N, C-alpha and C positions, 0 to 999 in steps of 0.2 A: 656921492662921490667915492665912497669907500668901495662900493660894488664894482665901480669902473677900475679901481686900482687892483682889486683881486683878479678881475678879468685880464688886465694887462700883465700881471705877474704870471698867471696861468699860461697866457699866450707866449711869454718869454721862455718859460720852462719848456713848453711843447716845441717851440722853435729850436731851442738849444739841443733838445733830445734828437730832433730830426737831423740837425747839422752833424751831431756826433755820429749818428747811424750812417749818414751819407758818407762821412769820412772813413768810417770803419769798413763799409762795403767797398769803397774805392781802393783801400789799402789791402784788402783781403786778396790772397793769391787766387789767380784764375784756376778753375777746376782743370784737372789733368785731362788731356785728350783721351778718347776712347780707344777701343780695339782697332778700329780702322787706321788711326794715326800712329799707333804703337807697334803694329804688326806688319812686317814686310812680307810680301807674297812673291814667290818666283814660280813660274809654270814653264816647264821645259817639255817640248814635244819630242817623242821618239817616233820618227816617221820611217816607214818602210813602204816604198811604192814599187810595185812589180807589174810587169806585163804578163798576164796569165790567160790561158785558154782562149777560145774564140778568135777574134781578129787580133792582129798585131797592135792595134791601137786601144784595145780594152785595158783599162788600168784598174789595179786593186790597191787600195790603201789600207795598211794595217797601222792603226793609230793608237798610241797610249801616251800618257802624260805622267810626269813626276811633279808633284806639287809640294813646295817647301814653304812652311810658315815660320817666320822668325820673330820672336818677341824682342824688340829693341829696347824696351824699358828695363831699368835695373831694379825696380820695386814691384811693378804690377804683375799679378798672376791671373791667368785666364783659365778657369777650370770648367769642366763639363761642357765643352764646345762641341757642336755637331756641324760637320761640313757636308756639303752636297756639291758634286762636280758633274757637269753635263757637257756632252760633246754633240754638236750639230753639224749636219751636212746639207748643202743646198741642192735641190733637185735640178737636174740638167734640163728637164722638160718644162718645169714651172719655176721660174726664178723667185716666186713669192712663197714657195713651199720649202720647209726645212724639216729634215728627218732627225729625230732624236736618236743618235747612234748608241749612246751609252749614258747611263746615270749611275753614279757611285755615291755611297754614303759612308762617312767615317766619323769617328769620335776622337777627340784629343784634348789635351790640356797643355798650356804653355806656361812654364815657370819663368821667372825673370831671366832674360837673356837666353831663353830656351828655344829649341826648334822642334818642329814636327814635319816629317816627310811622309808622303802618301803617293803610291803609284796606282793609277787608274787601271781598270781592266782594259785589255786590248779590244778595240772595235775594228771591224772591217767594212769597207765600202767599195763597191764596184761601179765603174762608170765608163761611158764613152761619149765624147763630144762630137764625133764626126758623123759618118753616114748612119749607123744604127744607134742613134742617140738614146741613152737610157741611164738610169742610176742617179746617184747623188754624190757630190764631191764635198770633202771636208770644208766647213765654213768657220766655226768658232767654238770656243770653250767658255763655260760660265761657272764661276765658283760662288757659292752662297754659304756663309757661316752664320749659325744661330747660337744664341746662348742657351743656358739650361731651361729658361722659360719659353724658348721657341722664338724669341725676338731676333730679327735679322740684325747682325752687328757688322757684317761686311758683305759687299757685292763687288765682284770683279769679273771682267770679261775681256776676251781678245777683240770683241766687237761691241762697242758701247750701246748699240741699238737694242741689245738684249737686257740691259740693266733695268729699265722701267718695269719689266715683267718677271724679273729674276725670282722674286719671292713666291710666285705661284708655280714655278717649274716642278715642284715636288708632286704635282698632280698629273704630270704627263706620263705617257706610256712609251717605252722604248720601241724603236722601229716604226713609229707612227709619224705622219707628217703634220706640221703645224705652221701657221703664219707667224709673223713677228709679234702678233697680239696673243699668241698661244691658242688661237681657235683652230680646230681641225682644218687641214687643207688637203687638196688633192695633188698627187704627184704630177699629174698631167694637166 
């Protein structure tokens, strides 16, 4: 009978400890959200479209972007961040082929309530959708931010279809055509 009482006392102590732990975990503050929830991203396009050379309907786009990252948190600091910015154009002849017009890399740190602005290099694309169909027209931009260890902490795009493959974009070559799965594609 004594062994049974010891067992019951041990069970009561273990159950009490479990209940105290459960209450403590329930009362503990939730972890603060990460980079994606604390940083606001603004991407503004500087677009210049001109009709140049050849036919009157040939179009030339000169595209650049200003990317502004703002830390909205009053305490969190984000150091040693690396940004990647990509600009894609869709082929006029093959709607499943996308040309990587430009790829930029930049490093930054965001103090509490701080901002960082970055201007991408200007890319140019030439196209015609009428009789002499050729070229590629601007499609979308993609922004990828990695921490110091190389882990992706933010993915944003003007076309959400690029987000599932955004992490692998650093393997692409400028002025080459790719499908949405980042496999090489033909312009025609």
